[in-house]
C-alpha positions in Angstrom: 15.7 9.1 6.6 14.6 5.7 4.8 17.7 3.1 3.8 17.4 0.8 1.0 18.9 -2.6 1.1 18.3 -4.9 -1.7 18.6 -8.5 -1.1 18.1 -11.7 -2.6 18.0 -13.1 -5.9 15.5 -11.1 -7.0 16.5 -7.7 -5.5 13.7 -6.9 -2.8 13.5 -4.2 -1.4 14.3 -3.9 2.3 13.3 -0.6 4.0 14.9 0.7 7.1 12.8 4.0 8.1 15.0 6.2 11.1 13.4 9.3 12.8 15.0 10.4 15.8 13.9 9.0 19.1 11.0 7.2 17.2 10.8 3.1 17.0 13.0 1.8 14.1 10.9 0.5 11.4 11.9 -2.2 9.4 9.7 -3.6 6.1 10.0 -6.9 4.3 13.1 -8.5 5.2 12.9 -10.7 2.6 17.0 -12.2 2.9 20.5 -12.0 3.8 19.5 -11.8 7.4 22.8 -11.3 8.6 23.5 -8.1 6.7 19.9 -6.8 7.8 20.8 -7.3 11.5 24.0 -5.2 11.3 22.3 -2.5 9.6 19.2 -2.2 12.1 21.4 -2.2 14.9 23.6 0.4 13.3 20.1 2.5 12.3 18.5 1.7 15.9 22.2 3.1 17.4 22.0 6.2 15.3 18.4 7.4 15.6 17.9 6.5 19.4 15.5 4.2 19.0 13.3 3.2 22.0 12.2 0.2 20.3 12.2 -2.3 16.4 9.2 -2.8 15.0 9.3 -4.9 11.6 6.7 -4.9 9.6 5.4 -6.6 6.2 3.3 -5.4 3.5 2.2 -9.0 2.6 3.1 -12.2 2.9 5.0 -13.6 0.1 7.7 -15.6 0.6 10.4 -13.1 -1.1 9.3 -10.3 1.4 9.2 -12.7 4.6 12.3 -15.1 4.3 14.5 -13.7 6.1 12.3 -12.7 9.5 12.8 -15.9 11.6 16.4 -15.1 11.0 16.2 -11.4 11.8 14.3 -12.0 15.0 16.7 -14.4 16.5 19.8 -12.3 15.4 18.2 -9.3 17.4 17.4 -11.2 20.5 21.0 -13.0 20.5 22.2 -9.4 20.5 19.9 -8.6 23.4 17.2 -6.3 21.1 13.2 -8.1 20.6 11.8 -6.4 17.8 7.9 -6.8 17.4 6.4 -7.7 14.4 2.9 -7.0 12.2 1.9 -8.2 9.3 -1.6 -7.6 7.4 -4.9 -9.1 8.6 -5.5 -10.3 5.4 -2.6 -12.6 4.7 -2.7 -14.5 8.4 -2.4 -17.8 6.4 1.1 -17.4 5.2 2.0 -16.9 8.2 3.1 -19.4 11.4 1.7 -22.8 10.7 -0.2 -22.3 7.4 2.9 -20.0 5.8 4.5 -23.6 4.0 1.6 -24.7 2.2 -0.1 -21.1 1.4 3.7 -19.7 -0.5 3.9 -23.3 -2.0 0.8 -23.1 -3.7 1.7 -19.5 -4.6 4.7 -20.5 -6.3 3.5 -23.7 -7.5 0.7 -21.5 -9.5 3.1 -19.1 -10.8 6.0 -21.5 -12.0 8.5 -20.6 -9.3 9.0 -23.5 -7.3 12.8 -23.3 -7.9 12.6 -20.2 -6.0 10.8 -22.0 -3.0 12.7 -24.9 -3.1 16.1 -22.8 -2.3 14.9 -19.9 -0.3 12.0 -21.6 1.8 12.1 -21.2 5.7 9.2 -21.2 8.5 7.9 -17.8 8.4 6.5 -16.9 12.4 3.5 -16.1 13.1 3.4 -11.9 13.4 2.5 -10.5 17.5 -0.4 -8.3 15.4 -2.0 -8.1 12.6 -3.5 -5.0 11.1 -6.3 -3.3 8.7 -6.5 0.0 6.6 -5.9 3.2 8.7 -3.8 1.2 11.7 -0.7 3.5 13.3 2.9 1.4 14.0 2.7 2.0 17.2 6.0 4.2 18.2 6.1 5.8 15.0 4.3 7.9 12.2 3.5 5.2 10.0 0.2 4.8 8.4 -1.3 1.6 7.0 -3.3 2.0 3.6 -4.9 -1.5 2.7 -4.7 -2.2 -0.8 -5.4 -5.7 -1.8 -5.1 -7.4 -5.0 -1.2 -8.7 -5.5 -2.9 -10.7 -1.6 -5.8 -10.2 -0.1 -3.7 -8.1 2.6 -1.4 -6.3 0.7 -0.7 -2.9 2.5 1.2 -0.1 1.8 3.1 2.4 4.4 2.6 6.2 4.4 5.6 7.7 6.7 7.7 10.7 6.9 4.8 12.8 7.9 2.8 11.8 4.7 5.7 12.4 2.3 6.6 8.8 1.5 5.1 5.8 0.8 6.4 2.1 1.0 4.2 0.0 -2.0 5.3 -3.4 -1.2 4.1 -5.2 -4.7 1.3 -3.0 -5.0 2.7 -0.5 -7.1 5.9 0.2 -9.0 7.9 2.5 -11.1 6.3 2.3 -14.3 4.1 -1.2 -13.3 1.9 -2.5 -10.9 2.4 -6.1 -8.9 1.0 -9.2 -10.5 -2.4 -10.8 -9.9 -2.0 -14.5 -11.1 -1.4 -16.2 -7.4 -4.1 -18.0 -6.7 -5.3 -15.5 -4.0 -4.7 -12.4 -6.6 -7.5 -10.2 -8.2 -6.5 -7.7 -10.6 -9.8 -5.5 -10.1 -9.4 -5.2 -6.7 -5.3 -4.3 -7.2 -6.5 -1.4 -9.9 -9.1 0.0 -7.3 -6.7 -0.1 -4.8 -4.1 1.7 -7.0 -7.2 4.3 -8.2 -9.1 5.2 -5.0 -6.3 4.6 -2.2 -3.0 6.0 -3.9 -3.7 8.2 -7.0 -5.2 10.0 -4.4 -2.1 11.1 -2.2 -0.3 13.9 -3.7 1.8 14.1 -6.8 4.6 15.0 -5.0 4.7 11.7 -2.4 7.9 9.8 -2.7 7.1 5.8 -3.6 9.7 3.3 -2.6 8.6 -0.3 -3.9 9.1 -3.6 -2.9 11.2 -4.1 -6.3 13.1 -1.8 -8.5 13.3 2.1 -8.3 11.7 4.7 -6.6 9.1 7.3 -8.2 6.6 9.3 -7.3 2.6 9.1 -7.3 2.8 11.9 -9.7 4.4 10.4 -12.0 2.8 6.4 -11.8 -1.0 8.2 -11.6 -0.8 9.2 -15.3 -1.2 5.3 -15.9 -4.4 5.1 -14.4 -6.9 7.8 -15.3 
């Protein structure tokens, strides 16, 4: 089961993927840490999850700003989560995170967002590449660069659902006007890694409403 929580001023979608007895997967904790903590704890108890994983599709602040708060809050309640992020987005985590995100938001003329919501972003426990399987789950990483160099999607629920971050939306795709964005790479990612999936695959984007691969791929062929 996938649960959606829209958080923060630009309604970023956080996903909690539950499967009985598997690790609980939390994707893109962008804001509202306390709300997320309560939802994560409830989901972990309901699904008898042996552990909690927090995974990021990419490193932009609106997708990671609550990471430190969520980790601290879970730890205070006796639950230690492991974190995973894309190899290509290492500069968005740890000591380089502030400078990298500041450069992005300055470039897209959104410094008001950065100034209000910046919070230190910790290093991930592990960085992944294409084909990586998040431990204790059936979630498979599809590397889909373009929005950022490391942008990735997670194929979950036996391949029937795809969490796309800011790679592909309903009726649109991620922006590429950041300093490390690449429109050609994004189009290639969508055409070669997403549009080849079955039409029925449910698409859960980082912002906005759900859709399907079949509905969206008509825009790219």
